[in-house]
C-alpha positions as CSV (number, residue, x, y, z in Angstrom):
1,M,33.8,90.8,326.2
2,R,33.8,88.6,323.1
3,K,37.7,88.3,323.3
4,I,37.5,87.3,326.9
5,L,34.9,84.6,326.1
6,V,37.0,83.2,323.3
7,L,40.0,83.1,325.6
8,L,38.1,81.4,328.4
9,M,36.7,78.8,326.0
10,S,40.2,78.1,324.6
11,I,41.7,77.6,328.1
12,T,38.8,75.4,329.1
13,S,39.1,73.3,326.0
14,V,42.9,72.8,326.7
15,F,42.1,71.4,330.1
16,A,39.2,69.4,329.0
17,F,41.0,67.7,326.1
18,G,44.7,68.1,327.3
19,Q,45.1,64.4,328.0
20,E,43.6,63.1,324.8
21,V,45.9,61.5,322.3
22,I,45.1,61.3,318.6
23,S,47.0,58.3,317.2
24,N,46.7,55.7,314.5
25,G,46.7,52.7,316.8
26,G,46.9,51.3,320.4
27,S,45.2,49.1,322.8
28,S,44.6,48.3,326.5
29,L,45.7,45.1,328.0
30,S,45.1,43.7,331.5
31,N,46.0,40.5,333.4
32,G,43.8,41.2,336.5
33,E,46.6,42.7,338.5
34,Y,48.1,45.2,336.0
35,T,46.7,47.2,333.2
36,I,48.7,48.7,330.3
37,D,47.2,51.3,328.0
38,F,49.3,52.2,325.0
39,T,49.1,54.2,321.7
40,I,51.3,54.2,318.7
41,G,52.7,57.5,317.4
42,E,53.0,59.6,320.5
43,P,56.4,61.2,321.4
44,V,58.5,60.1,324.4
45,I,57.4,62.0,327.4
46,E,59.2,60.5,330.4
47,T,61.2,57.5,331.6
48,V,60.9,56.3,335.1
49,Q,63.1,53.6,336.7
50,N,62.6,51.8,340.0
51,D,64.1,48.5,341.3
52,G,65.4,47.4,337.9
53,K,62.1,48.1,336.2
54,M,61.7,50.8,333.6
55,L,58.5,52.6,332.4
56,T,58.6,54.8,329.4
57,Q,55.6,57.0,328.9
58,G,55.1,57.7,325.3
59,Y,56.7,56.2,322.2
60,H,58.4,52.9,322.9
61,Q,61.5,52.0,320.9
62,P,63.1,48.6,321.0
63,T,66.1,48.1,323.3
64,L,69.2,49.6,321.8
65,A,72.4,47.6,322.1
66,I,75.9,48.3,320.7
67,I,76.9,45.1,318.9
68,E,80.4,46.1,317.8
69,V,82.6,49.1,317.5
70,K,85.2,48.9,314.8
71,Q,88.3,51.1,314.8
72,I,89.2,52.5,311.4
73,D,92.8,53.5,310.9
74,E,92.5,57.2,310.2
75,N,96.1,57.4,308.9
76,F,95.5,54.8,306.2
77,S,95.8,56.6,302.9
78,A,95.1,55.5,299.3
79,A,94.8,57.1,295.9
80,L,92.5,56.0,293.2
81,F,93.1,57.1,289.6
82,P,92.0,57.8,286.9
83,N,88.4,58.6,287.9
84,P,86.4,58.2,285.7
85,A,88.2,55.1,284.4
86,T,87.8,53.4,281.0
87,S,90.3,50.5,280.9
88,F,92.2,50.3,284.1
89,L,91.7,51.7,287.6
90,N,94.9,52.2,289.6
91,V,95.1,51.9,293.4
92,E,98.1,53.4,295.1
93,L,98.8,52.5,298.7
94,E,101.6,53.6,301.1
95,A,101.2,50.5,303.3
96,F,99.6,47.5,301.4
97,D,100.6,44.6,303.7
98,G,97.5,42.5,304.3
99,V,95.2,44.8,302.3
100,S,92.8,43.5,299.6
101,F,90.2,45.2,297.5
102,Q,86.5,44.4,296.7
103,L,85.1,45.8,293.5
104,Q,81.3,46.3,294.0
105,D,78.4,47.4,291.9
106,V,75.9,50.0,293.3
107,N,73.9,47.2,294.9
108,G,76.9,46.0,296.9
109,K,77.4,42.8,294.9
110,I,81.1,41.9,294.8
111,I,82.3,41.8,291.2
112,E,86.0,41.1,291.9
113,Q,88.1,40.5,295.0
114,Q,91.8,40.3,295.2
115,G,94.8,40.9,297.5
116,I,97.1,43.8,297.0
117,N,100.8,43.0,297.0
118,Q,102.5,46.1,295.6
119,K,102.4,49.9,296.0
120,V,100.4,50.5,292.8
121,T,97.8,47.9,291.7
122,S,96.0,48.1,288.3
123,I,92.5,46.7,288.1
124,N,91.1,45.8,284.7
125,V,87.6,47.5,284.4
126,K,87.3,47.2,280.5
127,S,84.5,44.5,280.8
128,L,82.4,46.6,283.3
129,D,79.3,48.4,282.0
130,R,79.3,52.1,282.2
131,G,78.1,53.3,285.6
132,V,79.1,53.9,289.2
133,Y,81.0,51.4,291.2
134,M,82.6,51.1,294.7
135,L,86.1,50.0,295.5
136,K,86.3,48.9,299.1
137,L,89.7,48.3,300.7
138,V,89.8,45.8,303.5
139,D,92.4,44.4,305.9
140,E,93.2,40.7,306.5
141,N,90.2,40.4,308.9
142,D,87.8,41.9,306.3
143,N,87.5,45.1,308.2
144,K,86.9,48.1,305.9
145,L,89.8,50.5,305.7
146,K,88.4,52.9,303.0
147,S,85.7,53.0,300.3
148,Y,85.9,54.9,297.1
149,K,83.2,55.6,294.5
150,F,84.4,55.7,290.9
151,L,82.8,56.1,287.5
152,K,83.4,53.7,284.6
153,H,83.1,55.3,281.1
């Protein structure tokens, strides 16, 4: 009998509090014709569309828009050696026409930038502090072709 009573109370409490949302914020707004109630932190439940209007019940995210899609040449190949480097870092490219490099620190600050005009290019890294750096290879439109992480000893 006790188990049945506990089960009945559990089921009743689910129905009694089933529509309650515990959240960390929200509000209710009205302009006389429409009322909007919202909470922050509840998951997306459903999206309804009608006559160009959209209603999402639950968590509201800002509108997503694709700004740009960049095609990266998958056949572009480069070799970076030696890694770790002490004095010079060599970049070997099969096709170097219109390619330049950007040497960046871990914060993305460009330390050096230069065009590549031969199959093997040596970059002087003697003056760099010990640490991790990025070498970004870009085309003539500044589109990234490849990025490499290297260690300066």
